[in-house]
ZASELO-828475 format. One record per residue: residue in one letter; x, y, z negated of N, C-alpha, C in turn. Coordinates in steps of 0.2 Angstrom, whole numbers, padded with zeros to 4 digits, always signed. Layout:
! residues N
aXYZXYZXYZ...
END
This chain:
! residues 53
m+0140-0497+0760+0145-0493+0760+0148-0491+0753l+0143-0490+0749+0145-0488+0742+0149-0494+0739d+0147-0500+0740+0151-0506+0737+0159-0505+0740a+0159-0504+0746+0166-0504+0749+0170-0498+0746f+0167-0492+0745+0170-0486+0742+0172-0488+0735l+0168-0491+0731+0170-0493+0724+0176-0498+0724k+0175-0503+0729+0180-0508+0729+0187-0505+0731k+0187-0500+0735+0194-0497+0737+0196-0492+0732k+0191-0490+0727+0193-0485+0722+0193-0478+0726w+0189-0477+0731+0188-0471+0734+0183-0467+0730v+0179-0470+0726+0174-0466+0722+0174-0470+0715v+0173-0467+0710+0172-0470+0703+0166-0467+0700r+0162-0472+0696+0156-0470+0693+0157-0466+0687q+0153-0461+0685+0154-0457+0679+0150-0462+0674l+0152-0462+0668+0149-0466+0663+0143-0463+0661d+0137-0467+0659+0131-0464+0657+0128-0459+0662s+0129-0460+0669+0127-0455+0674+0126-0459+0680r+0123-0456+0685+0122-0459+0692+0128-0455+0696k+0131-0451+0693+0136-0447+0697+0142-0451+0699l+0145-0450+0705+0151-0453+0708+0156-0447+0709v+0162-0449+0708+0168-0444+0709+0172-0447+0714l+0173-0443+0719+0178-0445+0725+0185-0444+0722t+0189-0449+0723+0196-0449+0720+0200-0446+0726e+0207-0445+0724+0211-0442+0729+0213-0448+0734s+0213-0454+0732+0214-0459+0738+0208-0459+0742g+0202-0458+0739+0196-0458+0743+0196-0452+0748k+0198-0446+0746+0199-0441+0751+0204-0442+0757r+0209-0446+0755+0214-0448+0760+0211-0453+0765g+0208-0458+0762+0204-0463+0766+0199-0461+0770l+0195-0456+0768+0190-0453+0772+0193-0449+0778k+0199-0446+0777+0202-0442+0782+0205-0447+0787q+0208-0452+0785+0212-0457+0789+0207-0461+0793k+0201-0464+0790+0197-0468+0793+0191-0465+0797f+0189-0459+0795+0183-0456+0798+0184-0448+0800r+0191-0446+0799+0192-0439+0801+0188-0434+0797v+0186-0436+0791+0182-0431+0787+0187-0428+0782e+0187-0422+0781+0191-0418+0776+0187-0415+0771i+0188-0417+0765+0184-0414+0759+0188-0408+0756d+0185-0402+0756+0188-0397+0753+0188-0397+0745s+0193-0397+0742+0193-0397+0735+0190-0391+0731g+0188-0386+0735+0185-0380+0732+0178-0381+0732m+0175-0386+0734+0168-0387+0734+0164-0387+0728v+0159-0384+0727+0155-0384+0721+0151-0391+0721p+0151-0394+0715+0147-0400+0714+0139-0399+0716y+0136-0404+0718+0129-0403+0720+0125-0400+0715d+0125-0403+0709+0121-0401+0703+0122-0394+0701e+0129-0392+0701+0130-0385+0699+0128-0380+0705y+0128-0382+0711+0125-0378+0716+0118-0376+0715f+0114-0381+0714+0107-0379+0713+0105-0376+0706t+0109-0377+0701+0108-0374+0695+0110-0366+0695q+0115-0365+0699+0117-0358+0700+0112-0354+0704r+0109-0357+0708+0104-0353+0713+0097-0352+0709i+0096-0355+0704+0089-0353+0701+0090-0347+0697
END
């Protein structure tokens, strides 16, 4: 699944990191193909856990 998302440019890799960034076309593609909407106000995973400590 990751390979397909990368090929479609729905996600891009962060340099020198394991992070992936969901692109605008990825948001649209997820909505069209899987009926999944991503809220742009979401807190990134790592920030969520560092804020809770």
